[in-house]
Each structure stands twice: as C-alpha cells, then as structure tokens.
Kinemage of the C-alpha trace (Angstrom):
@kinemage 1
@onewidth
@group {chain A} dominant
@subgroup {mainchain}
@vectorlist {calphas} color= white
{ca met a 1} P -153.273 48.895 264.441
{ca thr a 2} L -154.623 52.048 262.852
{ca asn a 3} L -153.895 53.173 259.346
{ca asn a 4} L -152.820 56.783 259.071
{ca asn a 5} L -150.721 56.268 255.966
{ca ser a 6} L -152.595 55.786 252.701
{ca asn a 7} L -149.713 53.766 251.217
{ca lys a 8} L -149.117 51.645 254.293
{ca tyr a 9} L -150.583 48.419 252.953
{ca asp a 10} L -149.507 46.442 249.908
{ca ala a 11} L -150.444 43.052 248.489
{ca asn a 12} L -146.922 41.690 247.985
{ca phe a 13} L -147.410 38.947 250.582
{ca thr a 14} L -149.258 37.082 247.822
{ca ala a 15} L -145.841 36.315 246.250
{ca gly a 16} L -145.633 33.111 248.236
{ca gly a 17} L -146.397 32.956 251.944
{ca ile a 18} L -143.455 32.311 254.276
{ca leu a 19} L -141.196 31.076 251.383
{ca tyr a 20} L -139.602 28.379 253.564
{ca his a 21} L -137.991 26.303 250.800
{ca glu a 22} L -136.679 29.380 249.010
{ca phe a 23} L -135.003 30.764 252.136
{ca ile a 24} L -133.473 27.376 252.998
{ca ala a 25} L -132.095 27.041 249.445
{ca met a 26} L -130.468 30.470 249.784
{ca lys a 27} L -128.450 29.679 252.925
{ca glu a 28} L -125.065 30.634 251.443
{ca ile a 29} L -126.471 33.838 249.955
{ca leu a 30} L -128.188 34.889 253.192
{ca leu a 31} L -125.034 34.305 255.246
{ca ser a 32} L -122.701 35.938 252.738
{ca glu a 33} L -121.159 39.390 253.059
{ca asn a 34} L -122.078 39.876 249.367
{ca phe a 35} L -125.833 39.358 249.714
{ca asp a 36} L -126.861 42.069 247.225
{ca glu a 37} L -124.555 40.833 244.488
{ca leu a 38} L -125.305 37.136 245.011
{ca ile a 39} L -129.076 37.549 245.098
{ca lys a 40} L -128.934 39.615 241.930
{ca asn a 41} L -127.005 36.763 240.268
{ca glu a 42} L -129.557 34.266 241.566
{ca gly a 43} L -132.318 36.257 239.915
{ca glu a 44} L -130.540 35.954 236.594
{ca gln a 45} L -129.075 32.445 236.853
{ca asn a 46} L -131.487 30.453 239.082
{ca asn a 47} L -128.642 28.426 240.611
{ca val a 48} L -130.263 27.474 243.931
{ca met a 49} L -133.935 28.515 243.987
{ca gly a 50} L -135.230 26.200 241.313
{ca val a 51} L -137.942 28.615 240.111
{ca ala a 52} L -137.877 28.225 236.341
{ca ile a 53} L -140.189 31.097 235.363
{ca lys a 54} L -138.149 34.295 235.520
{ca ser a 55} L -141.084 36.600 236.316
{ca ser a 56} L -142.008 34.417 239.326
{ca arg a 57} L -138.370 34.240 240.410
{ca thr a 58} L -137.999 38.035 240.148
{ca arg a 59} L -141.085 38.573 242.288
{ca ile a 60} L -140.008 36.084 244.959
{ca ile a 61} L -136.488 37.536 245.088
{ca ala a 62} L -137.899 41.034 245.540
{ca glu a 63} L -139.802 39.805 248.608
{ca ile a 64} L -136.798 37.891 249.967
{ca lys a 65} L -134.726 41.077 249.705
{ca arg a 66} L -137.447 43.035 251.456
{ca arg a 67} L -137.718 40.534 254.316
{ca phe a 68} L -133.927 40.274 254.546
{ca ser a 69} L -133.697 44.025 255.079
{ca ser a 70} L -136.294 43.936 257.886
{ca thr a 71} L -133.951 42.113 260.259
{ca thr a 72} L -130.293 41.990 261.295
{ca lys a 73} L -127.408 39.946 259.895
{ca asp a 74} L -127.234 38.184 263.265
{ca phe a 75} L -130.765 36.827 262.726
{ca trp a 76} L -129.579 34.586 259.879
{ca lys a 77} L -126.801 32.995 261.926
{ca his a 78} L -129.424 31.931 264.463
{ca phe a 79} L -131.903 31.008 261.748
{ca phe a 80} L -129.714 28.232 260.348
{ca glu a 81} L -129.113 26.824 263.841
{ca trp a 82} L -132.849 26.501 264.546
{ca asn a 83} L -134.864 23.397 263.615
{ca glu a 84} L -137.518 23.369 260.881
{ca val a 85} L -140.411 24.257 263.206
{ca glu a 86} L -138.434 27.214 264.552
{ca gln a 87} L -137.272 28.307 261.101
{ca lys a 88} L -140.860 28.449 259.861
{ca leu a 89} L -141.877 30.498 262.879
{ca ala a 90} L -138.914 32.818 262.275
{ca leu a 91} L -140.017 33.337 258.671
{ca phe a 92} L -143.514 34.185 259.891
{ca phe a 93} L -141.888 36.708 262.236
{ca leu a 94} L -140.274 38.320 259.168
{ca cys a 95} L -143.659 38.458 257.429
{ca leu a 96} L -145.177 40.248 260.413
{ca lys a 97} L -142.237 42.684 260.441
{ca thr a 98} L -142.283 43.287 256.687
{ca tyr a 99} L -145.978 43.493 255.823
{ca pro a 100} L -148.167 45.862 257.877
{ca leu a 101} L -151.244 44.188 256.376
{ca val a 102} L -150.243 40.744 257.676
{ca phe a 103} L -149.428 42.253 261.084
{ca asp a 104} L -152.819 43.966 261.133
{ca ile a 105} L -154.782 40.835 260.212
{ca his a 106} L -152.858 38.737 262.718
{ca phe a 107} L -153.269 41.086 265.675
{ca glu a 108} L -156.699 42.490 264.855
{ca val a 109} L -158.281 39.175 263.836
{ca ala a 110} L -156.315 36.069 264.843
{ca leu a 111} L -155.110 37.242 268.261
{ca lys a 112} L -158.564 38.502 269.198
{ca lys a 113} L -160.148 35.267 267.953
{ca phe a 114} L -157.656 33.209 269.976
{ca lys a 115} L -158.632 35.084 273.120
{ca thr a 116} L -162.361 34.535 272.517
{ca gly a 117} L -162.576 30.875 271.540
{ca asn a 118} L -159.873 29.985 268.974
{ca lys a 119} L -162.089 29.648 265.871
{ca leu a 120} L -160.951 31.372 262.671
{ca asp a 121} L -162.204 31.158 259.094
{ca ala a 122} L -161.888 32.974 255.782
{ca tyr a 123} L -164.921 35.132 256.532
{ca asp a 124} L -163.274 36.592 259.655
{ca ile a 125} L -160.322 37.769 257.580
{ca gln a 126} L -162.549 39.003 254.752
{ca met a 127} L -164.447 41.154 257.269
{ca arg a 128} L -161.194 42.777 258.400
{ca met a 129} L -160.098 43.322 254.803
{ca asp a 130} L -163.430 45.014 254.081
{ca glu a 131} L -162.937 47.242 257.118
{ca ile a 132} L -159.435 48.225 255.977
{ca ala a 133} L -160.677 48.870 252.422
{ca ser a 134} L -163.377 51.186 253.764
{ca lys a 135} L -160.649 53.404 255.278
{ca asp a 136} L -157.827 52.955 252.761
{ca ile a 137} L -158.286 54.212 249.194
{ca glu a 138} L -155.516 52.013 247.766
{ca val a 139} L -156.819 48.800 249.347
{ca ser a 140} L -160.331 49.653 248.138
{ca lys a 141} L -158.989 49.470 244.558
{ca trp a 142} L -157.636 45.913 244.932
{ca ser a 143} L -159.422 43.200 242.961
{ca glu a 144} L -161.443 40.425 244.578
{ca ile a 145} L -158.782 37.985 243.349
{ca thr a 146} L -156.033 39.901 245.211
{ca leu a 147} L -158.091 40.055 248.396
{ca lys a 148} L -158.832 36.342 248.188
{ca lys a 149} L -155.141 35.528 247.593
{ca ile a 150} L -154.128 37.476 250.696
{ca asn a 151} L -156.795 35.671 252.711
{ca val a 152} L -155.653 32.247 251.457
{ca gln a 153} L -151.928 32.985 251.837
{ca tyr a 154} L -152.342 34.316 255.363
{ca arg a 155} L -154.266 31.230 256.517
{ca lys a 156} L -151.740 28.972 254.773
{ca ala a 157} L -148.877 30.803 256.524
{ca ile a 158} L -150.303 30.372 260.020
{ca lys a 159} L -151.047 26.733 259.186
{ca asp a 160} L -147.472 26.204 257.940
{ca val a 161} L -146.052 27.547 261.201
{ca gly a 162} L -148.291 25.342 263.349
{ca ile a 163} L -150.609 27.842 265.029
{ca tyr a 164} L -153.710 27.031 262.944
{ca asn a 165} L -155.242 23.701 261.947
{ca gly a 166} L -157.648 24.980 259.305
{ca ser a 167} L -160.421 25.928 261.708
{ca ser a 168} L -158.893 26.596 265.142
{ca leu a 169} L -155.944 28.652 266.357
{ca asn a 170} L -153.431 26.892 268.588
{ca arg a 171} L -150.744 28.076 270.988
{ca glu a 172} L -147.273 27.323 269.631
{ca ser a 173} L -145.758 24.525 271.734
{ca lys a 174} L -142.942 22.882 269.757
{ca ala a 175} L -140.259 25.583 269.682
{ca ser a 176} L -137.502 25.533 272.314
{ca asn a 177} L -137.004 28.061 275.095
{ca arg a 178} L -133.695 28.943 273.437
{ca phe a 179} L -135.619 29.966 270.307
{ca trp a 180} L -137.992 32.244 272.256
{ca asp a 181} L -135.062 33.709 274.185
{ca tyr a 182} L -133.738 35.139 270.926
{ca phe a 183} L -136.862 37.303 270.570
{ca lys a 184} L -136.939 38.248 274.250
{ca asn a 185} L -133.290 39.280 274.135
{ca asn a 186} L -133.742 41.372 270.977
{ca asn a 187} L -136.722 43.460 272.093
{ca glu a 188} L -139.121 41.424 269.954
{ca ser a 189} L -141.169 39.862 272.783
{ca trp a 190} L -144.361 40.846 270.922
{ca phe a 191} L -143.693 37.819 268.707
{ca leu a 192} L -144.424 35.484 271.626
{ca glu a 193} L -147.843 37.099 271.875
{ca ala a 194} L -148.236 36.651 268.109
{ca cys a 195} L -147.751 32.908 268.661
{ca phe a 196} L -150.316 32.993 271.486
{ca ile a 197} L -147.719 32.435 274.213
{ca asn a 198} L -148.170 33.941 277.679
{ca ile a 199} L -151.619 35.393 276.931
C-alpha cells in the first residue's frame, strides 16, 4: 500500500487494540437506531463501559464511533450472532478498515512474512514503521513511545484474534464457513487473505 496522502496515517489505534470487551458491553447502543445519542450519553455517564477515567473513556469512545462508521448497520446484527472467536476477528476487520496504518503493517509485513515462513517479531514491524516514517512527514514526527505502542498493540491484536502466537503467524481455522460467507457476500473477500486463508 503506497502513501500518497501526507495525513493518511494516524496513531489512534493505540487507544486500545480491538476493544473486544468495550464493544460487547455496548451491544444495545450498537444495535440501537439512536447510536449517536446513546454513545454520547455513555461518554458522560459510563453506564456500560466501566472505564472510570473520563479522558480514557472519551478516547475509546472516539475510536468506537470511528470504527462503527466504517461498516454498515447490518454488520452489527451479524456481529452479535457470531461466537467470541468470530467477534474478535470481526473487530480486527474493523481495525483494518479504519486504520490505514494497521492495514499497511498487516499486508506489507505480516502477510508477506506468512508467505515466506510465518515468523514475525517486533523488529519486522519497526522496520516497516521506519520505512513509512522516511516517506511520511507526520509519521516521522511521532515519538519513540508512540511507535512502540503501535508495534505492541498491533502484535497484541493479531494474537487476540488467533493468527499469531507471539513468534509465528497462523492461518485462522476456528471460524465457521458461515462467518467467512458474510465477507465473501459483502465484497470484503480480502479479509480472508488477511487471515491467511486461501493463500
């Protein structure tokens, strides 16, 4: 994936990985016709998320709203019918859709590593981040702490969804055919490749 847009990448993925527990807690909000109003109330009242620190809650909610807007209403009906393994994969799908940086790292590093021996470590991702920073003025200004957080959060995310064991990448094998059919039927077959299926 090439970067022609200087503001293409951001570091907001560091807000909390795939946010599985937060999305599950927000079931009624995500399925509601009044999403915008209810999530605003959640930010103020903390009724279901259980994130006591308001600044953290505000940041997480901003990312939930962003990921929510990257898919269709229909997605959430399916989401709450899927099992936990499938839900985590679906949340990773949203991360890939929402954050060009995560998409870039996954396809330019992880997918290529999977095809050439499966090994992946922090250094591989750091090398890609350095390459991006050399071409992107904004990324070049990010602190070492931010770059490290992205590296850690990305590896944690792919571990959480079951395609990485801490050193090796693995083909996803636990999700049902019905789950994958959703992506095939909605012109999102690239996600199967992202999970190392059929490659």
